[in-house]
N, C-alpha and C positions, 0 to 999 in steps of 0.2 A: 545374450548367447547363454545356454545349458551347456555347459561341457562336463561332463560328468571327471573329475580329476581322480585318477590313479597311478600308482608308485609302481616299479617293478619288486617282486618279493624277494627280500635276501636268504640266501641258503648257504651252505658249506658243505663241502666236499674235502676228503679226507685222503692221501696219497698214505697209506699205513705201511712204512718199509720192514719186511722181516730179513731176516738170511736169506732167506729163498728167493723172494721178489717182492711184488706189490699184491695188495690184498682186494682183491673185485668181489663183488657181491653178484650174485644172478636175484635181481627182481621179483618176488612175487605180485606185484603189482600192476598195470601198467605206468609206463609204457615199457614193456617187456626187454629183456634181452639183460648183457653184464654192464656194472656201474660201478664206481668209486665209491665207497660207503660214504652218508653225507644225508642232507636232510634240509628244510626249513628252521631255521632260526624262529625260537619262540619269544615272544612277547616280553622284555624286561631281562633277556640273556644275550652275553656279551658273543662277538663271535666265536671268540676262542673255546670258551664253557658249552656254546652248540655243538663243535667240533669234538669234543672230547665226549659229550653225551652221545651222538648221533654214531662216533665209533664203539661205543659200550654197546648200543642197543642194537645195532646191526650186526655186528661181528664180534660181542661179548670179549673184547680185549681192552683194555684200560693204555690209551694212548700216550706219547709222549710229545706234544706238539714240539718238533725243531725249528719251524720258520714258516713264513708265510707266502705262501709261492706266488698268485696272480687273482687277479679279480677277470670274472670270464661274464661278458654281461651282451653278450650278441641277444638281441631278443626274439630271435627266433631258437635258441638253444634247448628252449625244452618245449614242445609244441602245445603243453596245456596253460600255459601263463609266462609272462616276461619276469624270468629271473636272473639276479644278480649273483651269482655264486663267488665266494673266497673260499682258496683253495689253498689247504695246509697240508706239509709235509708233516709226517707223523712217523715214531719207531713204536716197537711196541716187542714184545715176548709172548710166546704161547702158541696154541695152537686157536686158529679162526675159528669159531662158530656161529652158524645163520643165526639169525634172531630176529624179531619184527618186522621190517620189510624184505628182509632178505629171505629166499628160498634156499641160496643156497649160498658157500664161498670156495674162492679159488687164492690160490697164490700163482703169482705169472711173471715172466719174465719178458723182456721188449720181444722175444722170439717167439714166444708161445700164449699171444694174445687170445680169450676167447672170442667167440662174434655170436651173435652182432653186439657191437658195445651203444650202450644206449647215449640220450641227451650229446652234447657234445665231450666227451668221455674219452673217446678215440682223437682228438686235438688234445686235450688236455694229457692225457696221459704220452703220446707222440711229443709235446713239450717239455712236460716233463724228464722223458729219458734226455733231448737235447742238450735240455739245463745236465742234466747228471754226466754226460759225454761232454761237456767242457765249454758248450754254448754260453754265450753272456746272455742276462735276461734282456736286455735293451735289444739287443739282435732277433730275438725268438719274438717277444710283443708288439716292438715298435717298426720293424721292417715294413711290414703292411700299411704302417699311416703316414710314412716319408714321401714326401713329393719327389 
């Protein structure tokens, strides 16, 4: 049996908190739409260093990682590849500026999110706001898997 060995590709996404809300980018490349800053982890790079690098590359801000939020692994989360994204919550100061893969940036609250959101970022952002409103991580992430 000749079965090709493939693994999911590791990625990171960063929920960057500013006083006014969270930073999203408008993607310059397909799939188009609005998204959290993030991208592929480089070979030899930690998830944490990747998150800091991607934030700097896409929104031109130095971020401070506050916590690792969750990993999202649905094989259909990205139509191009099977990816597993580890999401970090980070803080920053300053004004985000679009660079690299970002066509534009914006700062949004729960009540004024742009559309369309790329990938599974609507779910991630919804989970984040539920968490910030006091819902437990166990309830958010494991309720779908309980018998």
